[in-house]
C-alpha positions, 0 to 999 in steps of 0.5 A: 500499499502506498502513500502520497506526502508532498514529498511523493508526489514531487519524486512522481513529477519533477524526478526525471532520474526515477520515471520508471519507479516512480510509474510503478508507484503510481499505478500501485497507489491504494490511498492517500494521506491528507493534511500531513502533517495537519490536525486534520491529517487521513488516509483516504482509499483512494476510490474513495476520492470523490470531486465536487462538482464546481461547474454551476458554482463556475458558472454563477461567477464571471471573468476571472472569478468563473475562470479560476474555479473550472481551473482548480476543478479541472485540476482536481480531475487530472491530479485524479486521474494521475495518481490513480495511473489513469 
């Protein structure tokens, strides 16, 4: 079982020398550690991660606010796919 920490995330994204190892870790990741070191630190199974639908919330905003909300929403989906190895 692999937990994702800030260092592991950094290694997965930026360590060229560990590309094969990072890819194997990503493919087998079953859980992540949320709020590492914080008062709400907890381990969460990857298959239980839910991303709230921010589309309608974003549509109630305009301009840069709308763009930022959608960017965060898209980023969350991209990161979850990366964690799941998709």
